[in-house]
C-alpha positions as CSV (number, residue, x, y, z in Angstrom):
1,M,110.3,-37.0,64.8
2,G,111.1,-34.9,62.0
3,K,112.6,-31.3,61.8
4,S,110.3,-28.2,62.1
5,N,109.7,-26.1,58.9
6,E,109.6,-22.6,60.8
7,A,112.2,-20.2,60.0
8,P,114.5,-19.0,62.8
9,K,113.3,-16.0,64.9
10,E,116.5,-14.4,65.8
11,P,117.0,-12.2,62.7
12,F,113.5,-10.6,63.2
13,F,114.0,-9.7,66.8
14,K,117.3,-8.4,66.0
15,K,115.8,-6.1,63.4
16,I,113.3,-4.8,65.9
17,K,116.0,-4.0,68.4
18,E,117.9,-2.1,65.8
19,M,114.9,-0.1,65.0
20,K,114.3,0.9,68.6
21,K,117.9,2.0,68.9
22,T,117.4,4.3,65.9
23,K,116.1,7.8,67.2
24,V,113.9,9.9,65.0
25,K,115.1,13.6,65.2
26,K,112.2,16.1,65.6
27,P,112.7,19.7,64.6
28,K,112.7,22.2,67.5
29,N,109.8,24.6,67.6
30,N,111.8,27.5,69.1
31,Q,114.6,27.3,66.6
32,L,114.7,30.3,64.2
33,L,115.7,30.2,60.7
34,H,118.4,32.8,60.0
35,V,118.1,34.2,56.5
36,P,121.1,36.3,55.6
37,L,120.2,39.9,54.4
38,S,121.6,41.5,51.4
39,R,123.6,44.7,51.5
40,A,120.7,46.6,49.8
41,K,118.3,45.6,52.4
42,W,120.8,46.6,55.2
43,R,121.1,50.0,53.5
44,R,117.3,50.4,53.3
45,V,116.8,49.4,57.0
46,T,119.6,51.8,58.1
47,S,118.2,54.7,56.0
48,V,114.7,54.2,57.4
49,T,116.0,54.1,60.9
50,L,118.1,57.2,60.6
51,T,115.2,59.1,58.8
52,G,112.9,58.1,61.7
53,M,115.4,59.3,64.3
54,V,115.9,62.6,62.6
55,T,112.2,63.1,62.1
56,L,111.6,62.3,65.8
57,S,114.3,64.7,66.8
58,L,112.9,67.5,64.7
59,F,109.4,66.9,66.1
60,F,110.7,67.2,69.7
61,N,112.8,70.3,68.8
62,V,109.7,72.0,67.2
63,Y,107.5,70.9,70.1
64,Y,109.9,72.2,72.9
65,F,110.6,75.4,70.9
66,N,106.9,76.1,70.6
67,K,106.5,75.3,74.3
68,Y,109.4,77.6,75.2
69,Q,108.0,80.4,73.0
70,K,104.6,80.0,74.7
71,I,106.2,80.3,78.1
72,R,108.3,83.2,77.0
73,N,105.2,85.0,75.6
74,D,103.2,84.3,78.8
75,V,106.1,85.7,80.9
76,K,106.3,88.7,78.6
77,K,102.6,89.3,78.8
78,A,102.6,88.9,82.6
79,N,105.5,91.4,82.8
80,E,103.6,93.9,80.6
81,T,100.5,93.4,82.7
82,L,102.6,94.0,85.8
83,E,104.2,97.1,84.4
84,Q,100.9,98.5,83.3
85,S,99.5,97.8,86.7
86,I,102.4,99.6,88.3
87,K,101.9,102.6,85.9
88,D,98.1,102.6,86.7
89,K,99.0,102.5,90.4
90,Q,101.3,105.4,90.0
91,K,98.6,107.3,88.2
92,D,96.2,106.3,90.9
93,D,98.6,107.5,93.5
94,L,99.0,110.8,91.7
95,L,95.3,111.4,92.2
96,V,95.7,111.2,96.0
97,Q,98.8,113.4,96.3
98,N,98.8,116.9,97.6
99,G,99.7,118.1,94.1
100,A,96.1,117.6,93.0
101,V,94.9,119.9,95.8
102,V,97.4,122.6,94.8
103,F,96.3,122.3,91.2
104,G,92.7,122.5,92.2
105,Q,93.3,125.6,94.3
106,K,95.2,127.3,91.5
107,F,92.4,126.5,89.0
108,L,89.7,127.9,91.3
109,K,91.5,131.2,91.6
110,D,91.5,131.6,87.8
111,Y,88.0,130.2,87.5
112,I,86.1,132.1,90.2
113,N,87.8,135.5,89.5
114,L,85.8,137.3,86.9
115,A,86.6,140.8,85.9
116,Q,84.4,143.3,84.0
117,G,84.6,143.9,80.3
118,K,84.6,141.7,77.2
119,E,88.4,141.8,76.9
120,N,89.0,140.7,80.5
121,Q,86.4,137.9,80.0
122,E,88.1,136.6,76.8
123,K,91.5,136.7,78.6
124,R,90.0,134.7,81.4
125,V,88.7,132.0,79.0
126,A,92.1,131.8,77.4
127,N,93.8,131.4,80.8
128,L,91.4,128.6,81.7
129,K,91.8,126.4,78.6
130,P,95.1,124.8,79.7
131,Y,93.5,123.6,82.9
132,F,90.9,121.4,81.0
133,I,91.3,118.2,79.1
134,E,92.0,118.5,75.4
135,D,89.2,119.6,73.0
136,F,87.0,120.7,75.9
137,N,84.9,123.6,74.8
138,I,84.8,125.9,77.8
139,Q,83.3,128.8,75.8
140,Q,79.9,127.1,75.5
141,F,79.6,127.2,79.3
142,E,81.4,130.5,80.1
143,E,79.2,133.3,78.6
144,Y,79.1,136.4,80.7
145,K,78.4,139.1,78.1
146,D,75.1,140.1,79.7
147,F,76.7,140.2,83.2
148,A,77.6,143.7,84.3
149,G,79.7,143.1,87.3
150,E,82.6,141.1,88.7
151,R,83.3,138.1,90.9
152,K,86.2,137.9,93.4
153,I,87.5,134.9,95.2
154,G,88.2,134.9,98.9
155,N,89.3,131.9,101.0
156,I,89.7,128.4,99.6
157,S,89.6,125.4,102.0
158,Y,90.2,121.8,100.9
159,I,87.4,119.5,102.2
160,Q,87.8,116.0,100.8
161,R,88.6,113.7,97.8
162,E,86.0,111.4,96.3
163,R,87.3,108.6,94.1
164,I,85.1,107.9,91.1
165,N,87.4,105.3,89.4
166,S,91.1,104.7,88.8
167,K,91.4,107.7,86.4
168,L,88.9,110.2,87.9
169,A,88.4,111.8,91.3
170,N,86.2,114.7,92.5
171,Y,88.0,117.2,94.7
172,H,85.8,119.2,97.1
173,F,86.7,122.7,98.2
174,L,84.9,125.2,100.4
175,V,85.1,128.6,98.6
176,E,84.3,132.1,99.8
177,Y,83.7,134.6,97.1
178,S,81.9,137.9,96.5
179,I,79.8,139.1,93.5
180,V,79.8,142.9,92.8
181,T,77.2,144.5,90.6
182,N,76.3,148.0,89.7
183,G,72.7,148.9,90.3
184,K,70.6,152.0,90.1
185,Q,69.8,153.3,93.5
186,K,68.2,156.6,94.7
187,V,70.4,158.4,97.1
188,K,70.3,161.8,98.8
189,E,73.1,164.1,98.1
190,K,73.9,167.8,98.2
191,V,74.0,169.6,94.8
192,K,74.3,173.3,93.8
193,E,71.4,174.9,92.2
194,K,70.4,178.4,91.2
195,V,67.4,179.6,93.1
196,N,65.4,182.9,93.1
197,E,65.6,184.8,96.3
198,N,64.1,188.3,96.7
199,G,64.0,188.7,92.9
200,Q,67.6,187.7,92.5
201,E,69.0,184.4,91.2
202,V,71.6,183.0,93.5
203,E,73.4,179.6,93.7
204,K,72.7,177.5,96.8
205,E,73.6,174.0,98.0
206,V,70.5,171.9,98.4
207,E,69.8,168.3,99.2
208,K,68.2,166.3,96.4
209,E,67.3,162.7,95.8
210,V,69.2,161.4,92.7
211,E,69.6,158.1,91.0
212,K,73.1,156.8,90.8
213,D,75.0,153.6,90.0
214,V,75.9,152.1,93.3
215,P,78.1,149.0,93.7
216,K,76.3,146.1,95.4
217,E,78.4,143.3,97.0
218,V,77.0,139.9,97.8
219,K,79.1,137.4,99.7
220,R,78.7,133.7,99.1
221,L,80.1,130.5,100.6
222,N,79.8,127.3,98.5
223,E,81.2,123.9,98.2
224,V,82.9,123.7,94.7
225,I,83.5,120.2,93.3
226,I,86.2,119.8,90.6
227,P,86.5,116.5,88.6
228,L,90.2,115.8,88.0
229,T,92.0,113.2,86.0
230,T,95.7,112.5,85.5
231,D,98.1,110.9,82.9
232,G,100.7,110.1,85.6
233,K,102.5,113.3,85.0
234,G,100.1,116.1,85.6
235,Y,96.4,116.9,86.1
236,A,93.5,118.2,84.0
237,V,89.9,119.3,84.8
238,V,87.4,117.0,83.1
239,D,84.3,119.3,83.3
240,I,83.2,122.6,84.7
241,P,83.0,122.7,88.5
242,T,79.8,122.0,90.4
243,L,78.6,124.3,93.1
244,K,76.6,123.1,96.2
245,D,75.6,124.3,99.6
246,R,77.7,122.7,102.3
247,K,77.0,122.5,106.0
248,L,80.0,121.4,108.0
249,D,78.6,121.6,111.4
250,S,76.2,119.0,112.8
251,A,74.4,118.2,116.1
252,I,76.4,115.3,117.5
253,T,76.2,113.5,120.8
254,Y,79.5,112.1,121.9
255,K,80.8,110.4,125.0
256,A,84.4,109.4,125.3
257,K,85.1,105.8,126.2
258,D,87.5,105.3,129.1
259,D,90.5,103.3,128.1
260,L,91.2,102.3,131.7
261,Q,88.7,100.5,134.0
262,F,88.7,102.4,137.3
263,T,87.7,100.6,140.4
264,S,87.9,103.3,143.2
265,T,88.4,107.0,144.0
266,P,91.5,108.4,145.8
267,T,91.3,109.0,149.6
268,A,91.1,112.6,151.0
269,D,94.8,112.5,151.7
270,E,95.6,111.3,148.2
271,N,93.3,114.0,146.7
272,K,95.2,116.7,148.6
273,K,98.6,115.4,147.3
274,I,97.1,115.1,143.8
275,D,96.0,118.7,143.9
276,E,99.4,119.9,144.9
277,F,101.1,117.8,142.2
278,L,98.7,119.1,139.4
279,N,99.2,122.7,140.5
280,D,103.0,122.3,140.5
281,Y,102.8,120.6,137.1
282,F,100.8,123.4,135.4
283,K,103.0,126.1,137.0
284,A,106.0,124.4,135.5
285,F,104.0,123.9,132.3
286,T,103.9,127.7,131.8
287,E,106.8,129.1,133.8
288,N,109.5,126.6,134.9
289,V,109.7,124.6,131.6
290,E,113.0,122.9,132.7
291,Q,111.1,121.2,135.6
292,I,108.5,119.7,133.3
293,K,110.7,116.7,132.3
294,Y,110.7,115.5,135.9
295,L,107.0,115.6,136.2
296,S,105.8,114.2,132.9
297,N,106.6,112.1,129.9
298,D,105.1,114.8,127.7
299,T,107.5,117.7,127.8
300,Q,105.5,120.2,125.7
301,T,104.9,123.5,127.4
302,L,102.8,126.8,127.0
303,K,105.3,129.5,127.9
304,D,103.4,132.5,126.6
305,Y,100.6,131.8,129.1
306,K,100.3,131.9,132.9
307,F,98.5,129.2,134.9
308,T,95.7,130.5,137.1
309,K,93.7,127.6,138.5
310,I,92.1,124.1,138.0
311,E,88.4,123.6,137.9
312,N,85.9,120.6,137.5
313,K,88.5,118.1,138.6
314,K,87.5,114.4,138.7
315,V,90.0,111.7,139.7
316,S,89.7,107.9,139.5
317,K,92.1,105.2,140.5
318,T,92.9,101.6,139.5
319,D,94.0,98.7,141.7
320,D,97.6,99.0,140.4
321,N,98.0,102.7,141.6
322,K,97.3,104.3,138.2
323,Y,95.3,107.5,138.2
324,F,93.1,109.2,135.7
325,A,92.0,112.9,136.0
326,Q,89.5,114.9,134.0
327,L,89.8,118.6,134.6
328,T,89.5,122.2,133.2
329,V,92.7,124.3,133.4
330,L,92.5,128.1,133.2
331,F,95.3,130.2,131.8
332,N,95.9,133.9,131.0
333,E,98.0,135.2,128.1
334,K,101.0,136.9,129.7
335,E,101.0,140.1,127.6
336,T,97.4,140.8,127.0
337,G,95.7,139.0,129.9
338,L,93.4,137.1,127.5
339,P,91.9,134.1,129.4
340,I,91.7,130.7,127.9
341,S,90.5,127.3,129.2
342,Q,91.5,123.8,128.2
343,N,89.7,120.6,129.0
344,L,92.3,117.9,129.6
345,E,92.5,114.2,130.5
346,I,95.6,113.2,132.4
347,E,96.9,109.7,133.2
348,F,99.5,109.5,136.0
349,E,101.0,107.0,138.4
350,K,103.2,106.8,141.5
351,Q,106.9,106.2,141.0
352,S,109.0,105.9,144.1
353,G,106.3,107.7,146.2
354,D,106.0,110.6,143.7
355,F,103.4,111.2,141.0
356,H,104.4,111.2,137.4
357,I,102.3,112.0,134.3
358,T,102.3,109.3,131.7
359,A,99.9,110.7,129.2
360,I,97.9,114.0,128.5
361,K,95.0,114.0,126.1
């Protein structure tokens, strides 16, 4: 048997093994490449960053400054509105104060009083001008050249205030005044005349009807309405006053409502004691004023009058021993004897067995 011609296999397999042992290095995907920057690039990056920060800072400064200014302006506007509201309120309050009534009464005296004569009438208009608002032409309304008489004011009574708006209010007064005019009137009077008696002329006093200027007085009562305004310091009349008829009395039906609910009436014995107590009270009410504090919470008295008697007495009682009396009390004025009567409502109760007044209406 001859030798084989195949080459030996060992070197081949050895080469394969060596190849397996050799590892191929793969580049890592997450590995970054660091490229060094030049100084110029660093300067540019730094400059851009600083510029951005400064710009952003300026933006926020301007933004917050504008916001602060807006808040400041809003607060200032709110304060101005509040101050104006307070001023308007003060002006409004001035229109409800008693000063407006005093001003109105003073104005009415100068307005209603009207004297005879052109000079007096011109003086009146000059006196009235300061009462009115500026540029008010009072002369176009006050023309009395054809009026031969005078007007005199009497009593002035304040009635009410009527609010029109925050700057205007009407003040109502009840005014008594008289108008005096001179009129021709035929009257009889004695005059001296020369008459012929028995062929002789003698002077005799005879009664004749003559025409004379006689003063005629007419009294009037009117409601006078004055429109007033204010600037917060004083008052002014807005327009000439308005006159109206005013009736203050009216037909009214009224029934007082009891505050207490009464469930029974006193017994005969209680009524007797109540009569004694009320008589003692009203005697002290006019005579023994020091005793009144022991009988009533109300210590007011009527010392110039003398108690005479009680009439029309009605007494009711509650379950908790409280009493209510309606009665008419008669008095006489001590010096003149003038009688007066008063209708009273009295609440009283028992305290330690004795009656004590808690309220008088």
